[in-house]
mmCIF file of the N, C-alpha and C atoms, coordinates in Angstrom:
data_MODEL
# 
_entry.id   MODEL 
# 
loop_
_atom_site.group_PDB 
_atom_site.id 
_atom_site.type_symbol 
_atom_site.label_atom_id 
_atom_site.label_alt_id 
_atom_site.label_comp_id 
_atom_site.label_asym_id 
_atom_site.label_entity_id 
_atom_site.label_seq_id 
_atom_site.pdbx_PDB_ins_code 
_atom_site.Cartn_x 
_atom_site.Cartn_y 
_atom_site.Cartn_z 
_atom_site.occupancy 
_atom_site.B_iso_or_equiv 
_atom_site.pdbx_formal_charge 
_atom_site.auth_seq_id 
_atom_site.auth_comp_id 
_atom_site.auth_asym_id 
_atom_site.auth_atom_id 
_atom_site.pdbx_PDB_model_num 
ATOM 1   N N  . MET A 1 1  ? -73.935 44.812 60.401 1.00 0.00 ? 1  MET A N  1 
ATOM 2   C CA . MET A 1 1  ? -73.285 44.177 59.712 1.00 0.00 ? 1  MET A CA 1 
ATOM 3   C C  . MET A 1 1  ? -71.503 43.976 59.049 1.00 0.00 ? 1  MET A C  1 
ATOM 4   N N  . LYS A 1 2  ? -71.640 45.760 60.604 1.00 0.00 ? 2  LYS A N  1 
ATOM 5   C CA . LYS A 1 2  ? -69.467 46.132 60.453 1.00 0.00 ? 2  LYS A CA 1 
ATOM 6   C C  . LYS A 1 2  ? -69.361 44.632 61.237 1.00 0.00 ? 2  LYS A C  1 
ATOM 7   N N  . LEU A 1 3  ? -70.367 44.561 62.221 1.00 0.00 ? 3  LEU A N  1 
ATOM 8   C CA . LEU A 1 3  ? -69.367 43.487 63.025 1.00 0.00 ? 3  LEU A CA 1 
ATOM 9   C C  . LEU A 1 3  ? -69.460 42.409 62.208 1.00 0.00 ? 3  LEU A C  1 
ATOM 10  N N  . VAL A 1 4  ? -69.655 41.772 61.802 1.00 0.00 ? 4  VAL A N  1 
ATOM 11  C CA . VAL A 1 4  ? -69.377 40.858 60.493 1.00 0.00 ? 4  VAL A CA 1 
ATOM 12  C C  . VAL A 1 4  ? -68.769 40.157 59.759 1.00 0.00 ? 4  VAL A C  1 
ATOM 13  N N  . THR A 1 5  ? -68.112 41.491 58.818 1.00 0.00 ? 5  THR A N  1 
ATOM 14  C CA . THR A 1 5  ? -67.358 41.566 57.859 1.00 0.00 ? 5  THR A CA 1 
ATOM 15  C C  . THR A 1 5  ? -66.206 42.117 58.303 1.00 0.00 ? 5  THR A C  1 
ATOM 16  N N  . LEU A 1 6  ? -66.635 42.551 60.247 1.00 0.00 ? 6  LEU A N  1 
ATOM 17  C CA . LEU A 1 6  ? -64.676 42.644 60.436 1.00 0.00 ? 6  LEU A CA 1 
ATOM 18  C C  . LEU A 1 6  ? -64.487 41.779 61.552 1.00 0.00 ? 6  LEU A C  1 
ATOM 19  N N  . THR A 1 7  ? -65.531 40.607 61.594 1.00 0.00 ? 7  THR A N  1 
ATOM 20  C CA . THR A 1 7  ? -64.872 38.981 62.373 1.00 0.00 ? 7  THR A CA 1 
ATOM 21  C C  . THR A 1 7  ? -64.848 37.588 61.245 1.00 0.00 ? 7  THR A C  1 
ATOM 22  N N  . SER A 1 8  ? -65.872 38.806 60.383 1.00 0.00 ? 8  SER A N  1 
ATOM 23  C CA . SER A 1 8  ? -64.438 37.592 58.760 1.00 0.00 ? 8  SER A CA 1 
ATOM 24  C C  . SER A 1 8  ? -63.552 37.721 58.886 1.00 0.00 ? 8  SER A C  1 
ATOM 25  N N  . LEU A 1 9  ? -62.805 38.989 58.358 1.00 0.00 ? 9  LEU A N  1 
ATOM 26  C CA . LEU A 1 9  ? -61.678 39.983 58.142 1.00 0.00 ? 9  LEU A CA 1 
ATOM 27  C C  . LEU A 1 9  ? -60.606 39.350 58.843 1.00 0.00 ? 9  LEU A C  1 
ATOM 28  N N  . LEU A 1 10 ? -60.808 38.968 59.722 1.00 0.00 ? 10 LEU A N  1 
ATOM 29  C CA . LEU A 1 10 ? -59.931 38.994 61.170 1.00 0.00 ? 10 LEU A CA 1 
ATOM 30  C C  . LEU A 1 10 ? -60.201 36.778 60.526 1.00 0.00 ? 10 LEU A C  1 
ATOM 31  N N  . PHE A 1 11 ? -61.232 36.699 60.771 1.00 0.00 ? 11 PHE A N  1 
ATOM 32  C CA . PHE A 1 11 ? -60.486 35.315 60.768 1.00 0.00 ? 11 PHE A CA 1 
ATOM 33  C C  . PHE A 1 11 ? -60.354 35.118 59.044 1.00 0.00 ? 11 PHE A C  1 
ATOM 34  N N  . GLY A 1 12 ? -60.444 34.901 58.276 1.00 0.00 ? 12 GLY A N  1 
ATOM 35  C CA . GLY A 1 12 ? -60.083 34.995 57.172 1.00 0.00 ? 12 GLY A CA 1 
ATOM 36  C C  . GLY A 1 12 ? -58.221 35.730 57.517 1.00 0.00 ? 12 GLY A C  1 
ATOM 37  N N  . ALA A 1 13 ? -57.889 36.200 58.137 1.00 0.00 ? 13 ALA A N  1 
ATOM 38  C CA . ALA A 1 13 ? -55.899 36.465 57.671 1.00 0.00 ? 13 ALA A CA 1 
ATOM 39  C C  . ALA A 1 13 ? -55.962 35.787 59.418 1.00 0.00 ? 13 ALA A C  1 
ATOM 40  N N  . ILE A 1 14 ? -57.250 35.407 60.597 1.00 0.00 ? 14 ILE A N  1 
ATOM 41  C CA . ILE A 1 14 ? -56.040 34.188 60.754 1.00 0.00 ? 14 ILE A CA 1 
ATOM 42  C C  . ILE A 1 14 ? -55.296 32.656 60.216 1.00 0.00 ? 14 ILE A C  1 
ATOM 43  N N  . ILE A 1 15 ? -56.415 32.012 59.224 1.00 0.00 ? 15 ILE A N  1 
ATOM 44  C CA . ILE A 1 15 ? -56.759 31.379 58.545 1.00 0.00 ? 15 ILE A CA 1 
ATOM 45  C C  . ILE A 1 15 ? -55.045 31.541 57.466 1.00 0.00 ? 15 ILE A C  1 
ATOM 46  N N  . THR A 1 16 ? -55.452 32.870 57.688 1.00 0.00 ? 16 THR A N  1 
ATOM 47  C CA . THR A 1 16 ? -54.314 32.758 55.645 1.00 0.00 ? 16 THR A CA 1 
ATOM 48  C C  . THR A 1 16 ? -52.620 32.822 57.199 1.00 0.00 ? 16 THR A C  1 
ATOM 49  N N  . ALA A 1 17 ? -52.682 32.962 58.285 1.00 0.00 ? 17 ALA A N  1 
ATOM 50  C CA . ALA A 1 17 ? -51.342 33.278 58.963 1.00 0.00 ? 17 ALA A CA 1 
ATOM 51  C C  . ALA A 1 17 ? -50.818 31.848 59.902 1.00 0.00 ? 17 ALA A C  1 
ATOM 52  N N  . SER A 1 18 ? -52.577 30.835 59.799 1.00 0.00 ? 18 SER A N  1 
ATOM 53  C CA . SER A 1 18 ? -52.456 29.695 59.813 1.00 0.00 ? 18 SER A CA 1 
ATOM 54  C C  . SER A 1 18 ? -51.326 28.549 59.116 1.00 0.00 ? 18 SER A C  1 
ATOM 55  N N  . SER A 1 19 ? -51.707 29.221 57.922 1.00 0.00 ? 19 SER A N  1 
ATOM 56  C CA . SER A 1 19 ? -51.884 28.528 56.868 1.00 0.00 ? 19 SER A CA 1 
ATOM 57  C C  . SER A 1 19 ? -49.822 28.753 56.391 1.00 0.00 ? 19 SER A C  1 
ATOM 58  N N  . SER A 1 20 ? -50.152 30.209 56.068 1.00 0.00 ? 20 SER A N  1 
ATOM 59  C CA . SER A 1 20 ? -47.997 30.146 55.954 1.00 0.00 ? 20 SER A CA 1 
ATOM 60  C C  . SER A 1 20 ? -46.982 30.435 57.241 1.00 0.00 ? 20 SER A C  1 
ATOM 61  N N  . LEU A 1 21 ? -47.807 29.458 58.153 1.00 0.00 ? 21 LEU A N  1 
ATOM 62  C CA . LEU A 1 21 ? -46.508 28.640 59.077 1.00 0.00 ? 21 LEU A CA 1 
ATOM 63  C C  . LEU A 1 21 ? -46.392 27.460 59.030 1.00 0.00 ? 21 LEU A C  1 
ATOM 64  N N  . ALA A 1 22 ? -47.726 26.606 58.494 1.00 0.00 ? 22 ALA A N  1 
ATOM 65  C CA . ALA A 1 22 ? -47.733 25.378 58.164 1.00 0.00 ? 22 ALA A CA 1 
ATOM 66  C C  . ALA A 1 22 ? -46.835 24.714 57.217 1.00 0.00 ? 22 ALA A C  1 
ATOM 67  N N  . PHE A 1 23 ? -46.940 26.176 55.460 1.00 0.00 ? 23 PHE A N  1 
ATOM 68  C CA . PHE A 1 23 ? -45.797 25.526 55.334 1.00 0.00 ? 23 PHE A CA 1 
ATOM 69  C C  . PHE A 1 23 ? -44.214 26.052 55.133 1.00 0.00 ? 23 PHE A C  1 
ATOM 70  N N  . ALA A 1 24 ? -44.258 26.637 56.101 1.00 0.00 ? 24 ALA A N  1 
ATOM 71  C CA . ALA A 1 24 ? -42.667 27.363 57.089 1.00 0.00 ? 24 ALA A CA 1 
ATOM 72  C C  . ALA A 1 24 ? -42.517 26.420 57.836 1.00 0.00 ? 24 ALA A C  1 
ATOM 73  N N  . GLU A 1 25 ? -43.067 25.600 58.306 1.00 0.00 ? 25 GLU A N  1 
ATOM 74  C CA . GLU A 1 25 ? -42.595 24.447 58.800 1.00 0.00 ? 25 GLU A CA 1 
ATOM 75  C C  . GLU A 1 25 ? -42.712 22.772 58.127 1.00 0.00 ? 25 GLU A C  1 
ATOM 76  N N  . ARG A 1 26 ? -42.936 22.800 57.039 1.00 0.00 ? 26 ARG A N  1 
ATOM 77  C CA . ARG A 1 26 ? -42.666 21.199 56.026 1.00 0.00 ? 26 ARG A CA 1 
ATOM 78  C C  . ARG A 1 26 ? -41.611 21.871 55.411 1.00 0.00 ? 26 ARG A C  1 
ATOM 79  N N  . GLN A 1 27 ? -40.963 21.982 55.128 1.00 0.00 ? 27 GLN A N  1 
ATOM 80  C CA . GLN A 1 27 ? -39.111 22.546 54.759 1.00 0.00 ? 27 GLN A CA 1 
ATOM 81  C C  . GLN A 1 27 ? -38.634 22.880 56.195 1.00 0.00 ? 27 GLN A C  1 
ATOM 82  N N  . PRO A 1 28 ? -38.417 22.472 57.178 1.00 0.00 ? 28 PRO A N  1 
ATOM 83  C CA . PRO A 1 28 ? -37.460 23.048 57.719 1.00 0.00 ? 28 PRO A CA 1 
ATOM 84  C C  . PRO A 1 28 ? -35.420 23.214 56.890 1.00 0.00 ? 28 PRO A C  1 
ATOM 85  N N  . ARG A 1 29 ? -35.353 21.941 56.797 1.00 0.00 ? 29 ARG A N  1 
ATOM 86  C CA . ARG A 1 29 ? -34.140 22.405 57.171 1.00 0.00 ? 29 ARG A CA 1 
ATOM 87  C C  . ARG A 1 29 ? -34.047 22.414 55.842 1.00 0.00 ? 29 ARG A C  1 
ATOM 88  N N  . MET A 1 30 ? -34.999 23.153 54.378 1.00 0.00 ? 30 MET A N  1 
ATOM 89  C CA . MET A 1 30 ? -34.851 23.793 53.037 1.00 0.00 ? 30 MET A CA 1 
ATOM 90  C C  . MET A 1 30 ? -34.685 25.437 54.225 1.00 0.00 ? 30 MET A C  1 
ATOM 91  N N  . ASN A 1 31 ? -35.179 25.103 55.038 1.00 0.00 ? 31 ASN A N  1 
ATOM 92  C CA . ASN A 1 31 ? -34.893 26.822 55.959 1.00 0.00 ? 31 ASN A CA 1 
ATOM 93  C C  . ASN A 1 31 ? -33.401 26.833 56.411 1.00 0.00 ? 31 ASN A C  1 
ATOM 94  N N  . ALA A 1 32 ? -33.294 25.869 57.138 1.00 0.00 ? 32 ALA A N  1 
ATOM 95  C CA . ALA A 1 32 ? -32.366 25.414 57.876 1.00 0.00 ? 32 ALA A CA 1 
ATOM 96  C C  . ALA A 1 32 ? -30.720 26.067 56.440 1.00 0.00 ? 32 ALA A C  1 
ATOM 97  N N  . ALA A 1 33 ? -31.136 26.187 55.114 1.00 0.00 ? 33 ALA A N  1 
ATOM 98  C CA . ALA A 1 33 ? -30.265 25.708 54.835 1.00 0.00 ? 33 ALA A CA 1 
ATOM 99  C C  . ALA A 1 33 ? -30.023 26.776 54.192 1.00 0.00 ? 33 ALA A C  1 
ATOM 100 N N  . LEU A 1 34 ? -31.068 27.576 53.806 1.00 0.00 ? 34 LEU A N  1 
ATOM 101 C CA . LEU A 1 34 ? -30.891 28.884 53.188 1.00 0.00 ? 34 LEU A CA 1 
ATOM 102 C C  . LEU A 1 34 ? -30.310 29.838 54.624 1.00 0.00 ? 34 LEU A C  1 
ATOM 103 N N  . VAL A 1 35 ? -30.961 29.748 55.981 1.00 0.00 ? 35 VAL A N  1 
ATOM 104 C CA . VAL A 1 35 ? -30.142 30.838 56.969 1.00 0.00 ? 35 VAL A CA 1 
ATOM 105 C C  . VAL A 1 35 ? -29.168 30.453 56.811 1.00 0.00 ? 35 VAL A C  1 
ATOM 106 N N  . HIS A 1 36 ? -28.116 29.013 56.705 1.00 0.00 ? 36 HIS A N  1 
ATOM 107 C CA . HIS A 1 36 ? -26.785 29.568 56.164 1.00 0.00 ? 36 HIS A CA 1 
ATOM 108 C C  . HIS A 1 36 ? -26.372 29.766 55.488 1.00 0.00 ? 36 HIS A C  1 
ATOM 109 N N  . LEU A 1 37 ? -26.570 30.192 54.479 1.00 0.00 ? 37 LEU A N  1 
ATOM 110 C CA . LEU A 1 37 ? -25.697 29.995 52.918 1.00 0.00 ? 37 LEU A CA 1 
ATOM 111 C C  . LEU A 1 37 ? -25.913 31.432 53.253 1.00 0.00 ? 37 LEU A C  1 
ATOM 112 N N  . GLN A 1 38 ? -26.872 31.997 53.834 1.00 0.00 ? 38 GLN A N  1 
ATOM 113 C CA . GLN A 1 38 ? -27.249 33.156 53.398 1.00 0.00 ? 38 GLN A CA 1 
ATOM 114 C C  . GLN A 1 38 ? -26.259 33.568 54.944 1.00 0.00 ? 38 GLN A C  1 
ATOM 115 N N  . LYS A 1 39 ? -26.164 33.133 55.970 1.00 0.00 ? 39 LYS A N  1 
ATOM 116 C CA . LYS A 1 39 ? -24.984 33.997 56.764 1.00 0.00 ? 39 LYS A CA 1 
ATOM 117 C C  . LYS A 1 39 ? -23.918 33.717 55.906 1.00 0.00 ? 39 LYS A C  1 
ATOM 118 N N  . ALA A 1 40 ? -22.939 32.617 55.533 1.00 0.00 ? 40 ALA A N  1 
ATOM 119 C CA . ALA A 1 40 ? -21.452 32.411 54.817 1.00 0.00 ? 40 ALA A CA 1 
ATOM 120 C C  . ALA A 1 40 ? -21.542 33.194 53.895 1.00 0.00 ? 40 ALA A C  1 
ATOM 121 N N  . LYS A 1 41 ? -22.416 33.551 52.564 1.00 0.00 ? 41 LYS A N  1 
ATOM 122 C CA . LYS A 1 41 ? -22.352 34.825 51.960 1.00 0.00 ? 41 LYS A CA 1 
ATOM 123 C C  . LYS A 1 41 ? -22.209 36.284 53.068 1.00 0.00 ? 41 LYS A C  1 
ATOM 124 N N  . MET A 1 42 ? -22.383 36.143 54.546 1.00 0.00 ? 42 MET A N  1 
ATOM 125 C CA . MET A 1 42 ? -22.398 37.847 54.707 1.00 0.00 ? 42 MET A CA 1 
ATOM 126 C C  . MET A 1 42 ? -21.145 37.244 55.536 1.00 0.00 ? 42 MET A C  1 
ATOM 127 N N  . GLN A 1 43 ? -21.100 36.152 55.699 1.00 0.00 ? 43 GLN A N  1 
ATOM 128 C CA . GLN A 1 43 ? -19.589 36.415 56.875 1.00 0.00 ? 43 GLN A CA 1 
ATOM 129 C C  . GLN A 1 43 ? -18.551 36.203 55.093 1.00 0.00 ? 43 GLN A C  1 
ATOM 130 N N  . LEU A 1 44 ? -18.317 35.909 54.274 1.00 0.00 ? 44 LEU A N  1 
ATOM 131 C CA . LEU A 1 44 ? -17.249 35.868 52.904 1.00 0.00 ? 44 LEU A CA 1 
ATOM 132 C C  . LEU A 1 44 ? -17.536 38.092 52.274 1.00 0.00 ? 44 LEU A C  1 
ATOM 133 N N  . SER A 1 45 ? -18.321 38.070 52.934 1.00 0.00 ? 45 SER A N  1 
ATOM 134 C CA . SER A 1 45 ? -18.334 39.338 52.586 1.00 0.00 ? 45 SER A CA 1 
ATOM 135 C C  . SER A 1 45 ? -17.593 40.369 53.101 1.00 0.00 ? 45 SER A C  1 
ATOM 136 N N  . LYS A 1 46 ? -17.293 39.841 54.459 1.00 0.00 ? 46 LYS A N  1 
ATOM 137 C CA . LYS A 1 46 ? -16.935 40.750 55.228 1.00 0.00 ? 46 LYS A CA 1 
ATOM 138 C C  . LYS A 1 46 ? -15.348 41.098 55.502 1.00 0.00 ? 46 LYS A C  1 
ATOM 139 N N  . ALA A 1 47 ? -15.288 39.832 55.071 1.00 0.00 ? 47 ALA A N  1 
ATOM 140 C CA . ALA A 1 47 ? -12.917 37.982 54.523 1.00 0.00 ? 47 ALA A CA 1 
ATOM 141 C C  . ALA A 1 47 ? -12.652 39.726 54.534 1.00 0.00 ? 47 ALA A C  1 
ATOM 142 N N  . SER A 1 48 ? -11.210 39.723 53.852 1.00 0.00 ? 48 SER A N  1 
ATOM 143 C CA . SER A 1 48 ? -10.826 40.093 53.277 1.00 0.00 ? 48 SER A CA 1 
ATOM 144 C C  . SER A 1 48 ? -10.784 39.768 52.245 1.00 0.00 ? 48 SER A C  1 
ATOM 145 N N  . TRP A 1 49 ? -10.456 41.214 51.063 1.00 0.00 ? 49 TRP A N  1 
ATOM 146 C CA . TRP A 1 49 ? -10.196 40.523 49.317 1.00 0.00 ? 49 TRP A CA 1 
ATOM 147 C C  . TRP A 1 49 ? -9.498  40.593 48.910 1.00 0.00 ? 49 TRP A C  1 
ATOM 148 N N  . ASP A 1 50 ? -8.153  39.885 49.649 1.00 0.00 ? 50 ASP A N  1 
ATOM 149 C CA . ASP A 1 50 ? -7.067  38.748 49.327 1.00 0.00 ? 50 ASP A CA 1 
ATOM 150 C C  . ASP A 1 50 ? -7.024  37.754 49.005 1.00 0.00 ? 50 ASP A C  1 
ATOM 151 N N  . LYS A 1 51 ? -7.732  36.960 48.239 1.00 0.00 ? 51 LYS A N  1 
ATOM 152 C CA . LYS A 1 51 ? -8.211  35.568 48.207 1.00 0.00 ? 51 LYS A CA 1 
ATOM 153 C C  . LYS A 1 51 ? -7.577  35.274 46.637 1.00 0.00 ? 51 LYS A C  1 
ATOM 154 N N  . GLY A 1 52 ? -6.851  36.144 45.789 1.00 0.00 ? 52 GLY A N  1 
ATOM 155 C CA . GLY A 1 52 ? -7.414  35.240 44.250 1.00 0.00 ? 52 GLY A CA 1 
ATOM 156 C C  . GLY A 1 52 ? -8.189  34.894 43.606 1.00 0.00 ? 52 GLY A C  1 
ATOM 157 N N  . GLY A 1 53 ? -9.229  35.814 44.481 1.00 0.00 ? 53 GLY A N  1 
ATOM 158 C CA . GLY A 1 53 ? -10.597 35.611 43.062 1.00 0.00 ? 53 GLY A CA 1 
ATOM 159 C C  . GLY A 1 53 ? -11.486 34.968 43.917 1.00 0.00 ? 53 GLY A C  1 
ATOM 160 N N  . HIS A 1 54 ? -10.726 33.773 45.250 1.00 0.00 ? 54 HIS A N  1 
ATOM 161 C CA . HIS A 1 54 ? -12.292 33.172 45.374 1.00 0.00 ? 54 HIS A CA 1 
ATOM 162 C C  . HIS A 1 54 ? -12.869 33.108 46.494 1.00 0.00 ? 54 HIS A C  1 
ATOM 163 N N  . ARG A 1 55 ? -12.948 33.892 46.836 1.00 0.00 ? 55 ARG A N  1 
ATOM 164 C CA . ARG A 1 55 ? -13.758 34.843 47.703 1.00 0.00 ? 55 ARG A CA 1 
ATOM 165 C C  . ARG A 1 55 ? -14.667 35.516 46.590 1.00 0.00 ? 55 ARG A C  1 
ATOM 166 N N  . VAL A 1 56 ? -14.823 35.764 46.132 1.00 0.00 ? 56 VAL A N  1 
ATOM 167 C CA . VAL A 1 56 ? -14.968 36.039 45.225 1.00 0.00 ? 56 VAL A CA 1 
ATOM 168 C C  . VAL A 1 56 ? -16.355 35.294 44.464 1.00 0.00 ? 56 VAL A C  1 
ATOM 169 N N  . ALA A 1 57 ? -15.131 34.243 43.130 1.00 0.00 ? 57 ALA A N  1 
ATOM 170 C CA . ALA A 1 57 ? -15.818 33.704 43.402 1.00 0.00 ? 57 ALA A CA 1 
ATOM 171 C C  . ALA A 1 57 ? -16.798 31.869 44.741 1.00 0.00 ? 57 ALA A C  1 
ATOM 172 N N  . ALA A 1 58 ? -16.891 32.508 45.398 1.00 0.00 ? 58 ALA A N  1 
ATOM 173 C CA . ALA A 1 58 ? -17.976 31.594 45.937 1.00 0.00 ? 58 ALA A CA 1 
ATOM 174 C C  . ALA A 1 58 ? -19.331 32.627 46.252 1.00 0.00 ? 58 ALA A C  1 
ATOM 175 N N  . LEU A 1 59 ? -18.608 33.886 46.492 1.00 0.00 ? 59 LEU A N  1 
ATOM 176 C CA . LEU A 1 59 ? -20.075 34.740 46.701 1.00 0.00 ? 59 LEU A CA 1 
ATOM 177 C C  . LEU A 1 59 ? -21.234 34.397 45.572 1.00 0.00 ? 59 LEU A C  1 
ATOM 178 N N  . LYS A 1 60 ? -20.359 34.422 44.007 1.00 0.00 ? 60 LYS A N  1 
ATOM 179 C CA . LYS A 1 60 ? -21.294 34.726 43.636 1.00 0.00 ? 60 LYS A CA 1 
ATOM 180 C C  . LYS A 1 60 ? -21.948 33.284 43.247 1.00 0.00 ? 60 LYS A C  1 
ATOM 181 N N  . HIS A 1 61 ? -21.184 32.537 44.366 1.00 0.00 ? 61 HIS A N  1 
ATOM 182 C CA . HIS A 1 61 ? -22.030 30.405 44.033 1.00 0.00 ? 61 HIS A CA 1 
ATOM 183 C C  . HIS A 1 61 ? -23.077 30.188 44.899 1.00 0.00 ? 61 HIS A C  1 
ATOM 184 N N  . ILE A 1 62 ? -22.355 30.530 45.952 1.00 0.00 ? 62 ILE A N  1 
ATOM 185 C CA . ILE A 1 62 ? -23.473 31.518 47.166 1.00 0.00 ? 62 ILE A CA 1 
ATOM 186 C C  . ILE A 1 62 ? -24.647 31.265 47.322 1.00 0.00 ? 62 ILE A C  1 
ATOM 187 N N  . GLN A 1 63 ? -24.513 32.687 46.617 1.00 0.00 ? 63 GLN A N  1 
ATOM 188 C CA . GLN A 1 63 ? -26.222 33.432 45.610 1.00 0.00 ? 63 GLN A CA 1 
ATOM 189 C C  . GLN A 1 63 ? -26.943 32.814 44.857 1.00 0.00 ? 63 GLN A C  1 
ATOM 190 N N  . ILE A 1 64 ? -25.920 31.482 44.059 1.00 0.00 ? 64 ILE A N  1 
ATOM 191 C CA . ILE A 1 64 ? -27.096 30.735 43.055 1.00 0.00 ? 64 ILE A CA 1 
ATOM 192 C C  . ILE A 1 64 ? -26.635 29.190 44.347 1.00 0.00 ? 64 ILE A C  1 
ATOM 193 N N  . ALA A 1 65 ? -26.698 29.759 44.813 1.00 0.00 ? 65 ALA A N  1 
ATOM 194 C CA . ALA A 1 65 ? -27.205 28.115 45.762 1.00 0.00 ? 65 ALA A CA 1 
ATOM 195 C C  . ALA A 1 65 ? -28.108 28.682 46.125 1.00 0.00 ? 65 ALA A C  1 
ATOM 196 N N  . ILE A 1 66 ? -28.181 30.305 46.938 1.00 0.00 ? 66 ILE A N  1 
ATOM 197 C CA . ILE A 1 66 ? -28.810 30.798 47.894 1.00 0.00 ? 66 ILE A CA 1 
ATOM 198 C C  . ILE A 1 66 ? -30.695 30.659 46.661 1.00 0.00 ? 66 ILE A C  1 
ATOM 199 N N  . ASN A 1 67 ? -31.064 31.407 45.799 1.00 0.00 ? 67 ASN A N  1 
ATOM 200 C CA . ASN A 1 67 ? -31.153 31.021 44.512 1.00 0.00 ? 67 ASN A CA 1 
ATOM 201 C C  . ASN A 1 67 ? -31.957 29.930 43.965 1.00 0.00 ? 67 ASN A C  1 
ATOM 202 N N  . GLN A 1 68 ? -31.205 28.910 43.747 1.00 0.00 ? 68 GLN A N  1 
ATOM 203 C CA . GLN A 1 68 ? -31.326 27.860 44.272 1.00 0.00 ? 68 GLN A CA 1 
ATOM 204 C C  . GLN A 1 68 ? -32.919 26.926 44.887 1.00 0.00 ? 68 GLN A C  1 
ATOM 205 N N  . VAL A 1 69 ? -32.330 26.940 46.190 1.00 0.00 ? 69 VAL A N  1 
ATOM 206 C CA . VAL A 1 69 ? -33.333 26.911 47.417 1.00 0.00 ? 69 VAL A CA 1 
ATOM 207 C C  . VAL A 1 69 ? -34.771 27.010 47.737 1.00 0.00 ? 69 VAL A C  1 
ATOM 208 N N  . LYS A 1 70 ? -34.301 28.974 47.491 1.00 0.00 ? 70 LYS A N  1 
ATOM 209 C CA . LYS A 1 70 ? -35.547 29.524 47.359 1.00 0.00 ? 70 LYS A CA 1 
ATOM 210 C C  . LYS A 1 70 ? -36.441 28.358 46.312 1.00 0.00 ? 70 LYS A C  1 
ATOM 211 N N  . LYS A 1 71 ? -35.781 28.741 44.730 1.00 0.00 ? 71 LYS A N  1 
ATOM 212 C CA . LYS A 1 71 ? -36.656 27.752 44.425 1.00 0.00 ? 71 LYS A CA 1 
ATOM 213 C C  . LYS A 1 71 ? -37.536 26.565 44.300 1.00 0.00 ? 71 LYS A C  1 
ATOM 214 N N  . GLY A 1 72 ? -36.694 26.480 44.802 1.00 0.00 ? 72 GLY A N  1 
ATOM 215 C CA . GLY A 1 72 ? -36.774 24.401 45.644 1.00 0.00 ? 72 GLY A CA 1 
ATOM 216 C C  . GLY A 1 72 ? -38.255 24.230 46.554 1.00 0.00 ? 72 GLY A C  1 
ATOM 217 N N  . ILE A 1 73 ? -38.071 25.474 47.387 1.00 0.00 ? 73 ILE A N  1 
ATOM 218 C CA . ILE A 1 73 ? -38.742 25.571 48.379 1.00 0.00 ? 73 ILE A CA 1 
ATOM 219 C C  . ILE A 1 73 ? -40.160 26.153 48.155 1.00 0.00 ? 73 ILE A C  1 
ATOM 220 N N  . VAL A 1 74 ? -40.112 27.073 46.529 1.00 0.00 ? 74 VAL A N  1 
ATOM 221 C CA . VAL A 1 74 ? -41.319 27.640 46.207 1.00 0.00 ? 74 VAL A CA 1 
ATOM 222 C C  . VAL A 1 74 ? -42.341 26.387 44.971 1.00 0.00 ? 74 VAL A C  1 
ATOM 223 N N  . PHE A 1 75 ? -41.210 25.231 44.259 1.00 0.00 ? 75 PHE A N  1 
ATOM 224 C CA . PHE A 1 75 ? -41.376 24.268 43.925 1.00 0.00 ? 75 PHE A CA 1 
ATOM 225 C C  . PHE A 1 75 ? -42.274 23.444 44.632 1.00 0.00 ? 75 PHE A C  1 
ATOM 226 N N  . ASP A 1 76 ? -41.992 22.417 46.068 1.00 0.00 ? 76 ASP A N  1 
ATOM 227 C CA . ASP A 1 76 ? -42.074 21.804 46.655 1.00 0.00 ? 76 ASP A CA 1 
ATOM 228 C C  . ASP A 1 76 ? -43.752 22.437 47.309 1.00 0.00 ? 76 ASP A C  1 
ATOM 229 N N  . ASN A 1 77 ? -43.981 23.888 47.633 1.00 0.00 ? 77 ASN A N  1 
ATOM 230 C CA . ASN A 1 77 ? -45.313 23.712 47.941 1.00 0.00 ? 77 ASN A CA 1 
ATOM 231 C C  . ASN A 1 77 ? -46.221 24.518 46.479 1.00 0.00 ? 77 ASN A C  1 
ATOM 232 N N  . VAL A 1 78 ? -46.169 24.643 46.453 1.00 0.00 ? 78 VAL A N  1 
ATOM 233 C CA . VAL A 1 78 ? -46.587 24.881 44.471 1.00 0.00 ? 78 VAL A CA 1 
ATOM 234 C C  . VAL A 1 78 ? -46.926 22.751 44.517 1.00 0.00 ? 78 VAL A C  1 
ATOM 235 N N  . VAL A 1 79 ? -46.218 21.869 43.969 1.00 0.00 ? 79 VAL A N  1 
ATOM 236 C CA . VAL A 1 79 ? -46.557 20.122 44.254 1.00 0.00 ? 79 VAL A CA 1 
ATOM 237 C C  . VAL A 1 79 ? -47.306 19.791 45.241 1.00 0.00 ? 79 VAL A C  1 
ATOM 238 N N  . LYS A 1 80 ? -47.028 20.861 46.762 1.00 0.00 ? 80 LYS A N  1 
ATOM 239 C CA . LYS A 1 80 ? -47.725 20.160 48.188 1.00 0.00 ? 80 LYS A CA 1 
ATOM 240 C C  . LYS A 1 80 ? -49.626 20.984 47.197 1.00 0.00 ? 80 LYS A C  1 
ATOM 241 N N  . GLU A 1 81 ? -49.597 21.916 47.297 1.00 0.00 ? 81 GLU A N  1 
ATOM 242 C CA . GLU A 1 81 ? -50.399 22.592 47.070 1.00 0.00 ? 81 GLU A CA 1 
ATOM 243 C C  . GLU A 1 81 ? -51.881 22.128 46.106 1.00 0.00 ? 81 GLU A C  1 
ATOM 244 N N  . GLN A 1 82 ? -50.841 20.768 45.477 1.00 0.00 ? 82 GLN A N  1 
ATOM 245 C CA . GLN A 1 82 ? -52.157 20.657 43.836 1.00 0.00 ? 82 GLN A CA 1 
ATOM 246 C C  . GLN A 1 82 ? -52.764 19.199 44.418 1.00 0.00 ? 82 GLN A C  1 
# 
């Protein structure tokens, strides 16, 4: 009985992992955009402060863009599941 339960759990984990990978591959451009935005945010955060407030404003806009891309990915996944 334990072997059947363990096998079922393992099979379920494999199915879950493979379906998660399928979702990640559905939106390669959105995921690439997210990576680029995160890299841009990191570079701007390391830049010197003397930019007349423009660096700080850019960081805020990039964070907004990151949030919107993430919401777009979630939205697309939900729509495709239905």
